[in-house]
Each structure stands twice: as C-alpha cells, then as structure tokens.
C-alpha positions, 0 to 999 in steps of 0.5 A: 516471535516479535510482537508487531510481526505477531499482531500483524499476522493475526490482523491479516489472518482473521480481518473482517469487515465487521471490525470496521466501519467501512471497507474504505477504513479497512483499506486505509489501515492496511496501508500502514500495516503493510508498510511495516513489512517493507524495506526502502532503499535510501530514503531520505525524508524525515517522515514516512510519506503516503501520498493518495491519488485523487482522494475519494475518502474525504478526511479518513486518511487524516484521521486514521494516521493522525499522530501515527508512526510508521517505521518510527517516523511520523506519517505525512500525508499528501493529496495529489490530483496529477501524477506529474505533482508527485514528489518523494513518497514511500507509498503511492495509494491509487484508489479504483477511481483512478483505473482509467489512468493507470498505466500512465500512473504506473509508467511515470513512477516506474523504478522510483522506489515507491510502493504502489497500493490499490484496490483496482482489480487486476492491479498486481497483474497490471505492474502495481505492487500490492492489491487489496481486495476483499473475498468472503468478507476478509481482506486479501492482498496480492503482491507482484514481487517482480515489480517490487524488486525492480523498484528496490523494494524488499517485502518481508517473507512474513507478508509474502506468506499471508498474500497471493504472490505473483511474478511476471515470469509465471 
C-alpha cells in the first residue's frame, strides 16, 4: 500500500482529540489530509489554494500550512469575508459561523470545481461536499458524492471508505 495512503488511513481511523490542542486545529489539519485524496479537473494555478470564509481561527491556518505542500504544490491561503471576493481556489472552507449564509455561498460556487469543506451541521445534506464533525472524540467525515461529481471532483475510494457517503438520490 502506498505510504501516504496508509498513513492517512491510520490517521482517519485512529484520530482522537487528545493528539491535538483543539478541535479547530484538527479541522484545519483534516483539510490538508482530505485534499490529498481529491482530484480537480483542469486546475491551472501553480499553488494549491485554500480559501477560508470569515476566518474565526486567527493565525491557525497560517501556522499549520506554512511551508507545506499539497499534491506537490505550495499551499497558498486566502481569507475572504464575502463570497463575491472568491477567486480561483481548490478548497473553500466554510466555518460554522457562516451557517446563515450557507445557501448563498453554495449557490455562488456551484459547478466551479471547488471542494467545499465545513463543520456546519448537515452540511453534506445541504449540498456541501465534505462535512467534518466529531463523534465519540473522533473526527468523522460525511461526503456528498453527487455534489462532488457535479463539480468535477474525483474523490478516492480510500477516502470514501473512511467516510459516511450520501447521495442526493437516497
């Protein structure tokens, strides 16, 4: 088994809050881990871009992703406070503080080949792609495969096996 895949699977299977300073830090780390198992169609930017909507985490993302690479590209972080300011990005992280504007945000980026990740309750059912949540002090993922396909994102079977997968048709 490929070393990266093996390490990531162990991470997802045995992750616990005790290994991290906070849930917020774990959420940020998960974004980078999930990204390794997704393929984007026709991304032309040199860097791997993660955009955080209305950042409630201070410098946390900068600390975690400083000097890091995802899919052999340097990580570039962008922070926006309005979805209309969104430029080319691989991932849009939507913290729970944005739950009131979630429909507007998701409508604006629909079909734009952007992986959406959030900790908003019911995010995957509300047409987000990856929901991050905690259960029994373990990180859990829920993936909406239909929305991922609509956005031309290919999610590896290894990630799907470790997540709860939902489909709009169910």
